[in-house]
BATORBA-123235 format. One record per residue: x negated, y, z of N, C-alpha, C, O, CB in turn; residue in one letter; residue number from 0. Coordinates in pm, whole numbers, plus 50000, padded with zeros to 5 digits. Atoms other than C-alpha are relative to their C-alpha. Glycine has a CB too. Example, Ala and Ser with C-alpha at 12.3 -4.5 7.8 and 13.67 -1.06 7.14 Angstrom:
<rs>
     n_X     n_Y     n_Z    ca_X    ca_Y    ca_Z     c_X     c_Y     c_Z     o_X     o_Y     o_Z    cb_X    cb_Y    cb_Z   r     k
   49911   49881   50000   48770   49550   50780   49910   50120   50000   49806   50118   50066   50099   50003   50125   A     0
   50082   49881   49994   48633   49894   50714   50077   50109   50073   50026   50220   50090   49959   50046   49858   S     1
</rs>
This chain:
<rs>
     n_X     n_Y     n_Z    ca_X    ca_Y    ca_Z     c_X     c_Y     c_Z     o_X     o_Y     o_Z    cb_X    cb_Y    cb_Z   r     k
   49899   50016   50110   17473   65329   26393   49923   49960   49887   49818   50020   49864   50084   50130   49967   M     0
   50062   50073   50125   17369   65127   26085   49962   50054   49876   50038   50133   49820   50078   49912   49960   S     1
   49989   49906   50157   17243   65244   25757   50090   50003   49908   50130   50087   49827   49911   49976   49913   R     2
   49860   50029   50091   17499   65093   25605   50127   50116   50020   50173   50197   49939   50069   49839   50054   N     3
   49915   49899   49947   17749   65279   25828   49922   50178   49948   49961   50274   49882   50005   49963   50191   G     4
   50090   49852   50054   17517   65586   25763   50006   50062   49872   50012   50181   49843   49855   49981   50001   N     5
   49989   49977   50131   17531   65562   25425   50170   50038   49986   50187   50149   49934   49942   49864   49911   Y     6
   49866   50012   50010   17931   65534   25429   50029   50161   50021   50090   50238   49947   50069   49888   50110   Y     7
   49909   49915   49910   17990   65803   25663   49921   50136   49903   49989   50238   49889   49974   49985   50216   D     8
   50049   49875   50112   17734   66061   25396   50102   50007   49894   50143   50113   49847   49845   49969   49917   L     9
   49899   49977   50148   17975   65977   25110   50113   50026   50044   50162   50122   49983   50025   49874   49893   I    10
   49852   49961   49937   18301   66000   25297   49971   50155   50005   50033   50219   49920   50043   49924   50173   T    11
   50015   49850   50014   18179   66373   25369   49966   50055   49895   49991   50175   49892   49922   50050   50075   K    12
   50044   49941   50090   18033   66430   25050   50108   50019   49906   50118   50122   49840   49893   49943   49957   A    13
   49872   50010   50075   18380   66308   24870   50104   50117   50070   50161   50207   50008   50063   49834   50013   S    14
   49922   49867   49916   18569   66533   25155   49985   50120   49952   50085   50181   49913   49956   50025   50141   M    15
   50023   49867   50060   18397   66848   25039   49983   49997   49859   49927   50097   49815   49886   50065   50055   Y    16
   49996   49998   50116   18424   66740   24676   50151   50014   49994   50179   50086   49898   49931   49891   49935   D    17
   49892   49959   50017   18813   66748   24729   50039   50120   50062   50158   50150   50065   50067   49917   50024   L    18
   49933   49886   49929   18812   67070   24922   49936   50115   49863   49993   50213   49815   49934   50028   50202   L    19
   50087   49930   50101   18561   67212   24657   50151   50036   49845   50193   50138   49791   49829   49853   49946   A    20
   49893   49966   50114   18845   67151   24377   50106   50039   50035   50168   50101   49949   50037   49905   49919   N    21
   49905   49928   49948   19112   67247   24598   49996   50142   49953   50062   50187   49860   49994   49989   50134   Y    22
   50000   49869   50035   19017   67588   24596   49911   50084   49854   49863   50195   49835   49955   50046   50127   F    23
   50113   49953   50125   18830   67586   24244   50077   50138   49923   50013   50214   49850   49972   49846   49859   K    24
   49967   49877   50089   19071   67864   24104   50079   50090   50109   50133   50188   50058   50100   49960   49851   Y    25
   49908   49947   49913   19257   67996   24412   49882   50103   50066   49894   50226   50073   50084   49878   50107   T    26
   50135   49927   49899   18918   68114   24613   49831   49954   49954   49767   49861   50001   50022   49932   50190   D    27
   50136   50050   50041   18581   68093   24447   49883   50031   50103   49781   49970   50070   49963   50066   49864   P    28
   50105   49966   49899   18350   68204   24720   50023   49820   50065   49936   49740   50031   50047   50171   50127   N    29
   49961   50099   49944   18519   67878   24924   49967   49857   49903   49911   49750   49927   50142   50032   50032   K    30
   50049   50130   50114   18491   67654   24613   49830   49973   50020   49781   49874   50073   50031   50059   49803   H    31
   50096   50027   49995   18157   67706   24585   49911   49993   50150   49794   49957   50146   49970   50069   49912   I    32
   50047   50016   49871   18072   67712   24964   50020   49824   50035   49947   49758   50109   50091   50111   50103   A    33
   49986   50144   49962   18234   67340   24955   49949   49910   49903   49925   49790   49918   50137   49962   50024   Y    34
   50137   50119   50075   18027   67218   24662   49891   50020   50044   49800   49953   49996   49958   50006   49842   Y    35
   50170   50008   50001   17725   67301   24785   49987   49891   50167   49898   49807   50180   49903   50221   50018   Q    36
   50008   50138   49946   17793   67076   25097   50036   49865   49928   49992   49751   49945   50075   50003   50105   K    37
   50016   50184   50102   17911   66806   24834   49901   49966   50014   49854   49894   50103   50009   49974   49831   H    38
   50174   49958   50078   17586   66868   24673   49904   49921   50132   49839   49817   50119   49949   50244   49988   L    39
   50083   50031   49870   17419   66829   25044   50007   49877   50037   49908   49810   50068   50035   50072   50116   H    40
   49965   50143   49936   17607   66510   25145   49951   49929   49910   49865   49857   49962   50147   49957   50030   Y    41
   50031   50047   50136   17536   66373   24806   49848   49957   50002   49816   49838   49994   50029   50117   49887   M    42
   50138   49985   49948   17153   66448   24872   49979   49907   50055   49912   49812   50014   49967   50095   50077   G    43
   50028   50079   49870   17173   66291   25192   49996   49831   49976   49916   49741   50003   50125   50040   50113   M    44
   49991   50211   50031   17308   65919   25074   49917   49958   49907   49866   49847   49912   50156   49923   49928   A    45
   50124   50087   50138   17076   65887   24738   49942   50015   50105   49889   49904   50110   49921   50065   49824   V    46
   50194   49984   49939   16789   65972   24998   49999   49872   50116   49898   49822   50168   49947   50210   50117   Q    47
   50008   50135   49869   16931   65670   25271   50005   49893   49860   49929   49798   49873   50184   49978   50160   T    48
   50007   50132   50108   16972   65432   24950   49871   50009   49949   49830   49897   49916   50109   49999   49867   M    49
   50151   50025   50033   16627   65489   24851   49906   49952   50069   49815   49878   50031   49946   50090   49971   R    50
   50083   50060   49911   16482   65450   25174   50017   49863   50093   49941   49818   50178   49982   50093   50074   T    51
   49971   50090   49965   16710   65151   25233   50085   49943   49910   50208   49943   49916   50030   50013   50103   N    52
   49941   50049   50117   16754   64976   24906   50082   49847   50043   50134   49774   49958   49873   49984   49881   P    53
   49914   50109   49965   16922   64689   25105   50145   50032   50016   50242   49962   49986   49954   49943   50121   T    54
   49869   49951   49993   17194   64887   25178   50107   49997   49866   50100   50107   49812   49977   50136   50043   S    55
   49959   49967   50108   17427   64839   24875   50141   50019   50020   50172   50072   50127   49962   49915   49905   N    56
   49864   49964   50029   17821   64855   24767   50057   49888   49992   50158   49890   49921   50026   50078   49887   H    57
   49930   50077   50001   17913   64528   24823   50162   50061   50083   50273   50076   50032   49914   49888   50052   H    58
   49847   50017   49927   18187   64593   25105   50058   50159   49986   50162   50188   49927   49990   49941   50196   V    59
   49987   49861   49997   18189   64965   25146   49910   50084   49974   49835   50119   50065   50033   50034   50096   Q    60
   50132   49901   50019   17952   65196   24981   50063   50041   49858   50143   49965   49803   49814   49919   49998   G    61
   50028   49964   50138   17949   65396   24643   50157   50095   49991   50218   50145   50086   49975   49841   49878   G    62
   49923   49926   50001   18215   65568   24504   50105   49967   49848   50074   49904   49746   49921   50127   50021   S    63
   49948   49987   50169   18514   65623   24219   50082   50088   50038   50100   50128   50152   50076   49867   49904   G    64
   49911   49900   50008   18760   65857   24107   50152   50020   49938   50192   49944   49850   49933   50070   49951   K    65
   49894   50056   49994   19080   65901   24090   50120   50179   49913   50071   50287   49948   50018   49930   50200   I    66
   49959   49908   50060   19299   66177   23901   50173   49972   49999   50221   49859   49994   49920   50005   49867   R    67
   49830   49971   49994   19714   66287   23911   50058   50052   49891   50036   50166   49849   50045   50098   50105   F    68
   49894   49933   50122   19970   66308   23618   50123   50032   50076   50154   49941   50153   50046   49886   49862   V    69
   49853   49992   50005   20313   66444   23689   50081   49990   49936   50098   50098   49879   50036   50064   50020   H    70
   49971   50072   50099   20524   66255   23481   50200   49978   50047   50276   49908   49980   49876   49848   49999   A    71
   49898   49971   49995   20871   66342   23660   50124   50071   50006   50174   50132   50101   49989   49979   50022   S    72
   49897   49924   50037   21138   66472   23515   50102   50121   50097   50129   50238   50072   50075   49897   49953   I    73
   49948   49909   49898   21329   66598   23830   49935   49981   50142   49991   50011   50248   50151   49981   50009   D    74
   50096   49954   49870   21060   66578   24092   49968   50127   49974   49894   50152   49879   49857   49919   50026   M    75
   50095   49825   49932   20978   66967   24202   49852   50010   50021   49778   49922   50066   50042   50047   50173   P    76
   50157   49977   50007   20647   67095   24185   49979   49918   50191   50054   49915   50289   49944   50233   49971   N    77
   50034   50060   49839   20466   66904   24515   49884   49996   50014   49811   50017   49917   50043   49859   50044   V    78
   50122   49977   49930   20172   66894   24733   49948   49814   50018   50017   49722   50062   50036   50104   50170   D    79
   50042   50143   49980   19952   66562   24723   49866   50001   50096   49777   50086   50090   49968   49927   49850   I    80
   50120   50023   49910   19702   66445   24986   49964   49869   49988   50021   49769   49943   50023   50029   50145   Y    81
   50061   50126   50021   19475   66213   25014   49923   49972   50169   49808   50011   50188   49880   50014   49852   I    82
   50024   50058   49843   19412   66094   25394   49984   50114   50076   49890   50155   50143   49864   49902   50027   D    83
   49962   49879   49901   19555   66377   25543   49947   50153   49947   49962   50266   49993   49926   49967   50156   G    84
   50047   49866   50051   19387   66615   25326   50068   50056   49875   50090   49973   49787   49855   49992   49970   I    85
   49948   49977   50121   19550   66837   25052   49961   50036   49947   49901   50140   49973   50069   50039   49976   R    86
   50089   50022   50134   19422   66786   24721   50019   50076   49921   49927   50144   49874   50009   49890   49930   I    87
   49953   49928   50075   19657   66947   24515   50141   50076   50041   50241   50023   50089   50001   49928   49896   L    88
   49889   49931   49964   19887   67233   24560   50128   50033   49914   50097   50050   49796   49951   50104   50037   K    89
   49873   49954   50116   20236   67321   24374   49936   49942   49875   49899   50016   49784   50034   50193   49976   N    90
   50027   50057   50108   20133   67073   24136   50148   49959   49897   50241   49884   49925   49913   49880   50050   F    91
   49862   49985   50061   20395   67123   23855   50004   49860   49862   49914   49782   49831   50014   50194   49928   P    92
   49979   50163   50072   20554   66832   23590   49899   50020   49889   49873   50134   49849   50180   49952   49927   Y    93
   50095   49996   50155   20311   66768   23282   49878   50036   50032   49795   50059   49945   50045   50109   49878   K    94
   50141   49936   49952   20023   66878   23486   49964   49863   50024   50030   49767   50062   49985   50119   50140   E    95
   50060   50092   49977   19750   66671   23487   49883   50046   50054   49839   50145   49995   49993   49927   49904   A    96
   50062   49943   49933   19483   66723   23737   49828   49956   49961   49822   49872   49871   50062   49976   50134   S    97
   50100   50058   50023   19098   66659   23723   49986   49921   50114   50051   49920   50219   49901   50078   49968   N    98
   50035   50129   49921   18920   66362   23866   49932   50034   50135   49831   50104   50135   49900   49903   49914   Y    99
   50031   49968   49850   18872   66379   24265   49863   49861   50020   49892   49742   50005   50182   49979   50126   F   100
   50116   50119   49908   18539   66148   24397   50064   49937   50139   50136   49999   50217   49838   50097   50066   S   101
   49941   50031   49894   18623   65922   24656   49942   49878   50074   49956   49781   50000   50127   49989   49968   L   102
   50058   50093   49927   18464   65682   24887   50042   49818   49928   50160   49792   49905   50061   50039   50167   P   103
   49916   50123   50020   18510   65300   24774   50085   49952   50149   50074   49979   50269   49890   49873   49944   A   104
   49885   50045   49882   18778   65142   24976   50139   50033   50021   50182   50076   49914   49962   50038   50115   G   105
   49911   49963   49970   19097   65211   25115   50029   50154   50015   49943   50234   50052   50011   49934   50084   K   106
   49938   49837   49983   19328   65566   25110   50084   50021   49996   50128   49966   49894   49982   50090   49938   H   107
   49907   49978   49968   19600   65676   25197   50032   50113   49934   49967   50215   49958   50004   49994   50111   Q   108
   49964   49912   50119   19791   65881   24901   50145   50069   50039   50236   49988   50052   50010   49904   49851   V   109
   49828   49963   49984   20135   66102   24972   50018   50140   49926   49942   50237   49918   50059   50021   50185   D   110
   49921   49872   50064   20344   66349   24790   50099   50049   50053   50193   49979   50091   50050   49985   49884   I   111
   49922   49952   49918   20519   66580   24937   50073   50115   49915   50013   50166   49821   49927   50037   50125   Y   112
   49961   49872   50064   20766   66866   24825   49940   50098   50034   49941   50122   50155   50118   50033   50012   P   113
   50121   49860   49997   20517   67191   24778   50081   50074   50147   50187   50137   50148   50006   50145   49805   T   114
   49975   49881   49893   20548   67356   25130   50051   49913   50134   50052   49945   50253   50133   50126   49939   G   115
   49856   50080   49901   20785   67067   25298   49881   49865   50048   49849   49782   49963   50201   49919   49860   N   116
   50024   50152   49938   20596   66774   25524   50080   49944   50090   50048   49906   50203   49884   49986   50064   M   117
   49928   50074   49902   20887   66637   25643   50066   49893   49977   50151   49839   50048   50076   50064   50051   V   118
   49948   50140   50034   20938   66341   25424   49927   50026   49855   49918   50135   49799   50191   49964   50008   S   119
   50075   50010   50099   20739   66227   25130   50055   49946   49875   50086   49830   49902   49905   49936   50038   T   120
   49970   50028   50128   20850   66166   24765   49953   49850   49998   50024   49750   49997   49931   50101   49894   F   121
   50051   50130   49996   20593   65897   24766   49878   49981   50090   49812   50080   50121   49970   49962   49867   L   122
   50056   50066   49889   20380   65692   25010   49918   49875   49955   49979   49770   49932   50111   49962   50096   S   123
   50094   50147   50010   20076   65427   24943   49880   50007   49996   49819   50101   49944   50016   49916   49890   R   124
   50113   49980   49980   19778   65329   25028   49914   49935   49860   49959   49831   49813   49973   49945   50139   K   125
   50094   50042   50095   19511   65267   24747   49898   49955   50001   49840   49997   50102   49977   50058   49944   I   126
   50118   50085   50006   19199   65040   24661   49938   50087   49895   49983   50083   49780   50022   49835   49962   I   127
   50100   49962   50097   18934   65246   24492   49849   49913   50011   49776   49899   50109   49978   50162   50024   V   128
   50132   50101   50020   18638   65015   24371   49922   50128   49938   49970   50228   49886   50019   49836   49877   E   129
   50176   49970   50014   18280   65147   24312   50006   50022   49868   50056   49930   49803   49875   49869   50039   H   130
   50001   49980   50138   18241   65307   23968   50146   49980   49938   50134   49963   49816   49897   49904   49938   G   131
   49851   49956   50050   18602   65329   23876   50068   50072   50006   50085   50110   50122   50070   49961   50015   R   132
   49922   49908   50009   18827   65559   23778   50133   49983   49957   50160   49915   49858   49948   50073   49940   S   133
   49854   49998   50005   19193   65602   23800   50073   50100   49976   50044   50207   50029   50046   49966   50093   Y   134
   49922   49895   49999   19481   65792   23675   50150   49957   50063   50200   49858   50009   50002   50055   49855   T   135
   49902   50005   49899   19781   65787   23913   50108   50123   49957   50096   50246   49957   49925   50018   50155   L   136
   49887   49943   50040   20132   65859   23788   50127   50021   50079   50182   49911   50085   50027   49939   49906   I   137
   49913   50031   49969   20414   65935   23958   50127   50021   49918   50159   50136   49888   49992   50035   50096   P   138
   49940   49983   50105   20683   65860   23729   50184   49951   50039   50216   49907   50149   49909   49911   49884   S   139
   49877   50068   49981   21068   65760   23695   50109   50167   50072   50057   50275   50101   49963   49832   50136   G   140
   49956   49874   49900   21351   66024   23875   49967   49926   50107   49917   49815   50126   50165   50065   50004   L   141
   50035   49986   49849   21338   66086   24224   50051   49881   50079   49984   49832   50170   50064   50132   50064   V   142
   49923   50092   49940   21597   65824   24324   49956   49863   49947   50018   49767   49993   50145   50031   49978   K   143
   50077   50111   50009   21376   65550   24171   49886   50022   49985   49833   49958   49894   50029   49925   49920   N   144
   50164   49929   50051   21018   65729   24177   49880   49874   50031   49859   49827   50143   49947   50174   50124   L   145
   50122   50118   49965   20724   65456   24150   49890   50085   49967   49894   50198   49919   49995   49840   49901   R   146
   50120   49921   50086   20382   65542   24069   49983   49858   49903   50044   49751   49904   49824   50064   50110   W   147
   50024   50053   50099   20248   65389   23805   49799   50001   50024   49758   50116   50007   50087   50089   49869   L   148
   50177   49989   50025   19792   65333   23827   49965   49926   49934   49986   49805   49929   49903   49983   50100   A   149
   50086   50062   50201   19600   65279   23486   49883   50006   50089   49882   50061   50200   49989   50141   49793   I   150
   50127   50014   49941   19240   65199   23567   49968   50093   49837   50036   50076   49736   49927   49809   50049   V   151
   50059   49929   50116   19051   65443   23296   49843   49920   49948   49756   49859   50010   49976   50172   50054   D   152
   50125   50070   50056   18782   65320   23084   49924   50121   49893   49965   50110   49777   50055   49841   49907   D   153
   50039   49897   50046   18573   65646   22948   49904   49942   49879   49875   50016   49785   49941   50089   50109   P   154
   50142   50040   50046   18302   65453   22786   50052   49962   49840   50116   49864   49802   49919   49851   50103   Q   155
   49965   50035   50158   18337   65492   22392   49855   49983   49917   49773   50074   49929   50100   50138   49923   V   156
   50101   49988   50073   18057   65364   22147   49935   50158   49938   50000   50261   49918   50039   49913   49904   P   157
   50020   49863   50037   17868   65644   22033   50037   50025   49834   50010   49959   49734   49842   50036   50037   I   158
   49963   49931   50144   18007   65851   21740   50145   49958   49958   50192   49982   49847   49891   49949   49874   G   159
   49892   50081   50007   18328   65662   21794   50118   50098   50081   50089   50190   50157   49963   49846   50070   Q   160
   49882   49957   49916   18708   65760   21921   50061   49871   50066   50023   49754   50061   50113   50080   49908   S   161
   49876   50156   49897   18976   65520   22137   50113   50125   50046   50096   50243   50079   49892   49879   50226   K   162
   49919   49974   49927   19304   65575   22240   50101   49913   50030   50126   49816   49958   50033   50090   49970   F   163
   49912   50075   49978   19570   65443   22417   50134   50029   50017   50133   50141   49967   49967   49949   50077   R   164
   49841   49956   50016   19988   65496   22456   50047   49971   50135   50015   49862   50182   50097   49911   49879   F   165
   49902   50037   49896   20220   65527   22780   50088   50070   49994   50083   50191   49971   49966   49998   50123   V   166
   49910   49943   50040   20550   65551   22764   50059   50009   50159   50068   49915   50238   50075   49929   49878   N   167
   49964   49919   49910   20678   65775   23035   50121   50033   50039   50146   50068   50154   49955   50085   49980   L   168
   49853   49958   50040   21038   65842   22933   50110   49905   50069   50126   49789   50029   50019   49990   49831   S   169
   49907   50111   49917   21310   65689   23186   50087   49987   49956   50155   49906   50019   50039   50010   50121   P   170
   49874   50069   50080   21582   65655   22956   49952   49995   49828   50028   50007   49731   50165   50111   50025   D   171
   50007   50035   50135   21396   65598   22649   49980   49832   49960   49931   49747   50034   49883   50085   49948   A   172
   50009   50157   49981   21419   65253   22492   49846   49964   49938   49776   50053   49891   50138   49910   49904   P   173
   50106   50056   50030   21114   65020   22406   49950   50106   49846   50026   50162   49767   50036   49826   49984   A   174
   50047   49927   50105   20908   65197   22147   49866   49941   49915   49784   49871   49973   49973   50131   50060   L   175
   50115   50048   50048   20646   65121   21888   49904   50145   49957   49972   50248   49955   50040   49893   49872   D   176
   50123   49891   50013   20364   65382   21817   49928   49990   49877   49824   49925   49887   49890   49986   50111   L   177
   50056   50038   50157   20263   65383   21416   49975   50153   49965   50019   50262   50002   50128   49906   49874   A   178
   49999   49869   50068   20116   65599   21192   50146   50048   49866   50232   49985   49805   49839   49992   49924   I   179
   49871   49944   50068   20349   65844   21000   50015   49908   49849   49940   49890   49754   49978   50190   49968   K   180
   49970   50048   50129   20530   65658   20754   49949   49868   49949   49987   49825   49840   49960   50091   49918   G   181
   50045   50157   50036   20344   65301   20747   49976   49955   50195   50032   49986   50299   49800   49992   49865   R   182
   49976   50091   49923   20207   65060   20971   50020   50032   50163   50021   50150   50199   49903   49916   49970   E   183
   49981   49962   49873   20262   65016   21367   49890   49944   50044   49844   49834   50013   50122   49966   50067   V   184
   50140   49992   49965   19960   65063   21537   50070   49911   50172   50046   49791   50184   49909   50206   49997   I   185
   49947   50058   49860   20132   64961   21919   50158   49968   49995   50250   50036   49950   49973   50115   50125   F   186
   49848   50004   50007   20442   64795   21972   50077   49986   50123   50025   49975   50234   50041   49894   49920   S   187
   49927   50041   49840   20715   64741   22232   49965   50034   50149   49981   49961   50247   49994   49865   50017   N   188
   50027   49936   49889   20603   64965   22486   50162   50049   50097   50231   50150   50089   49902   50129   49942   I   189
   49902   49912   49872   20872   65012   22775   49951   50098   50082   49840   50146   50102   50052   49914   50110   S   190
   50004   49866   49884   20940   65263   23019   49871   49941   50120   49895   49844   50191   50200   50022   50103   F   191
   50090   49977   49866   20634   65276   23277   49876   49896   49923   49779   49878   49997   50086   49933   50187   R   192
   50104   50092   50065   20399   65013   23005   49918   50096   49912   49957   50181   49832   50069   49873   49909   K   193
   50136   49973   50093   20059   65100   22860   49965   49913   49918   50001   49796   49931   49881   50016   50067   Y   194
   50049   50094   50086   19886   64966   22577   49836   50012   50065   49788   50103   50133   50032   50041   49822   T   195
   50194   50026   50018   19476   64851   22586   49969   50130   49888   50045   50163   49797   49937   49791   49899   N   196
   50070   49917   50088   19241   65128   22417   49997   49910   49832   49974   49790   49820   49835   50029   50078   Y   197
   50029   49993   50133   19234   65126   22020   49897   50079   49941   49911   50199   49920   50098   50031   49946   L   198
   50138   49896   50031   18884   65242   21902   50048   50032   49861   50139   49958   49826   49817   49921   50004   A   199
   50021   49891   50147   18884   65451   21548   49907   50094   49984   49861   50161   50076   50109   50090   49974   L   200
   50109   49903   50072   18659   65648   21374   50097   50150   50016   50217   50171   50000   49957   49943   49800   S   201
   49902   49862   49994   18729   66034   21440   50065   50044   49931   50024   50018   49818   49963   50096   50013   P   202
   49882   49946   50107   18999   66190   21261   50077   50099   50055   50052   50158   50160   50104   49891   49954   M   203
   49902   49961   49978   19290   66353   21252   50124   49938   49942   50130   49948   49819   49984   50106   49980   T   204
   49938   50071   50024   19579   66157   21232   50180   50030   50029   50205   50075   50141   49930   49908   50055   V   205
   49873   49964   49975   19983   66204   21209   50064   49832   50051   50076   49722   49998   50071   50082   49849   D   206
   49905   50151   49980   20173   65952   21420   50157   50021   50056   50208   50131   50076   49919   49890   50132   L   207
   49891   49995   49977   20492   65867   21516   50074   49903   50103   50069   49780   50092   50039   50001   49894   E   208
   49929   50085   49898   20694   65740   21805   50136   49905   49957   50237   49975   49967   50044   50100   50111   A   209
   49902   50064   50072   20950   65484   21657   50124   49916   50116   50084   49897   50231   49911   49890   49895   R   210
   49927   50101   49917   21250   65267   21829   49935   49870   49966   49909   49846   49848   50160   49995   49971   I   211
   50103   50109   50053   21049   64929   21854   50124   49919   49913   50238   49898   49952   49905   49892   50145   A   212
   50017   50097   50112   21103   64717   21540   50090   50086   49939   50195   50034   49903   50034   49833   50010   G   213
   49888   49930   50107   21292   64997   21351   49927   50111   49945   49826   50155   50000   50151   50061   50073   S   214
   50047   49840   50080   21217   65310   21120   50079   50116   50099   50061   50226   50046   50077   50018   49797   S   215
   49940   49897   49936   21407   65537   21363   49886   50093   50092   49845   50055   50201   50116   49934   50087   N   216
   50108   49942   49913   21150   65796   21487   50092   50086   50103   50197   50147   50080   49880   50096   49910   I   217
   49984   49951   49888   21183   65918   21824   49936   50140   50049   49986   50219   50129   49966   49907   50069   V   218
   50085   49891   50012   20935   66176   21804   49864   49990   49933   49795   49889   49947   49982   50044   50121   L   219
   50062   50013   50061   20692   66276   21590   49848   50042   50063   49859   50124   50154   50057   50046   49906   P   220
   50099   49971   49910   20324   66314   21717   49882   50074   49866   49772   50020   49877   49946   49837   50101   L   221
   50084   49921   50075   20124   66538   21433   49891   50022   50043   49847   50033   50157   50041   50101   49973   P   222
   50161   49899   49943   19790   66672   21391   49926   49912   50101   49842   49989   50146   50037   50175   50105   H   223
   50039   50081   49871   19664   66401   21672   49832   50013   49970   49799   49933   49883   50073   49814   50006   L   224
   50149   49963   50009   19259   66515   21673   49952   49900   50066   50013   49880   50171   49951   50134   50055   Q   225
   50057   50075   49919   19037   66245   21792   49858   50000   49923   49807   49942   49827   50078   49864   50025   L   226
   50151   49971   49979   18702   66384   21844   49904   49906   50021   49948   49823   50100   49981   50075   50099   M   227
   50102   50127   49985   18373   66134   21840   49943   50017   50188   49926   50123   50247   49833   50025   49853   P   228
   50021   49996   49897   18278   66030   22181   50063   50005   50110   50017   50000   50224   49955   50050   49998   N   229
   49908   49938   49897   18606   66111   22338   50050   49846   49996   50018   49759   49914   50118   50150   49961   H   230
   49907   50112   49963   18856   65833   22511   50121   50088   50001   50083   50200   50035   49967   49913   50147   A   231
   49895   49978   50000   19221   65942   22488   50117   49925   50098   50119   49803   50114   50009   49994   49886   Y   232
   49866   50060   49916   19534   65866   22710   50125   50095   49905   50111   50215   49881   49996   50051   50218   T   233
   49898   49923   50060   19869   65965   22515   50120   49945   50073   50147   49828   50097   50007   49988   49840   I   234
   49917   50025   49894   20158   66029   22734   50154   50043   49982   50201   50157   49977   49941   50066   50114   L   235
   49837   49958   50060   20510   66046   22650   50089   50014   50109   50108   49910   50172   50075   49882   49898   L   236
   49903   49956   49912   20759   66207   22887   50142   50087   49951   50173   50140   49844   49920   50079   50090   V   237
   49884   49923   50025   21080   66359   22933   50078   49889   49990   50059   49775   50034   50002   50100   49882   G   238
   49909   50066   50000   21406   66261   22810   50073   49992   49896   50120   50097   49854   50053   50022   50079   S   239
   49925   50002   50116   21581   66137   22527   50157   50048   49981   50230   50043   49882   49990   49877   49967   T   240
   49798   49966   49981   21958   66254   22628   49981   50137   50099   50086   50202   50093   50128   49826   50122   A   241
   49990   49855   49912   21880   66581   22878   49857   50068   49994   49759   50010   49945   50044   49973   50179   S   242
   50098   49936   49948   21634   66838   22975   49923   49955   50086   49987   49901   50177   50032   50087   50039   E   243
   50103   49949   50119   21353   66840   22954   49962   49860   49867   49927   49744   49888   49824   50051   50100   P   244
   50013   50070   50082   21325   66694   22619   49853   49925   50009   49760   49960   50082   50033   50071   49894   G   245
   50112   50074   50024   21068   66433   22511   49854   50083   49944   49856   50149   49840   50051   49897   49900   L   246
   50109   49934   50052   20730   66572   22461   49846   49887   50035   49849   49790   50111   50001   50168   50083   E   247
   50112   50070   49970   20362   66429   22461   49851   50110   50098   49807   50224   50108   49958   49937   49832   I   248
   50108   49917   49895   20091   66523   22698   49855   49875   49950   49861   49752   49954   50070   49995   50236   I   249
   50089   50057   50009   19744   66423   22597   49857   49992   50084   49824   50106   50113   49998   50023   49908   I   250
   50107   49969   49879   19438   66389   22830   49873   49923   49980   49883   49812   49928   50059   49958   50151   I   251
   50118   50085   50022   19049   66282   22830   49989   49912   50093   50011   49938   50212   49882   50064   49992   K   252
   50081   50078   49850   18917   65992   23025   49858   50028   50006   49790   49984   50099   50004   49819   50004   N   253
</rs>
């Protein structure tokens, strides 16, 4: 086995144990600790391999990235999510955002099933994870036209500053503007499954509102949004304008 291959195998094992440790984090502390120790063990071996063989780099397969999930489909029930055949989220509910999972750089298979039922998937796709990158994967829309939305995250923030972006995940909402309450528009004309770039701001608490694009008609107020220093945020609008569950905001840190 080549040293490059050995490094990749070690990273793959480390990532597998990281997935398992996260899966048992809140249900079985002993298994969580045991799998996390295995994760650290194989990460240490991979780092040592890199130190003793610096020519083995990450050009093709190597290194790792991170992915997380947000359940944003209003009529999709709780789900189980699998990566490369390993269940990493069980009974994952609407509006929930997972922690990040580390994965080796390269291709991976992601499958979403109804909880406890592996007969047919809600969604299935291959993803490509690049070294050093973080991604948010969002099943969005109604079940009859469910689709993935994959967003590259950027957690880097200038020291002492803050930043945020906005994602429209309401399947029946019109295109929206995000504005400061009673004042100017920050992001304009964001339609379903679209998202903005990050906007950098000084840390503050601000009142925002989502409006029908090009108008003053408020769809949802967003009061008291607290932007802390050295943090990046993603603001996700979920729900329905015409039925239950109604419009809501999910705020997650990058």
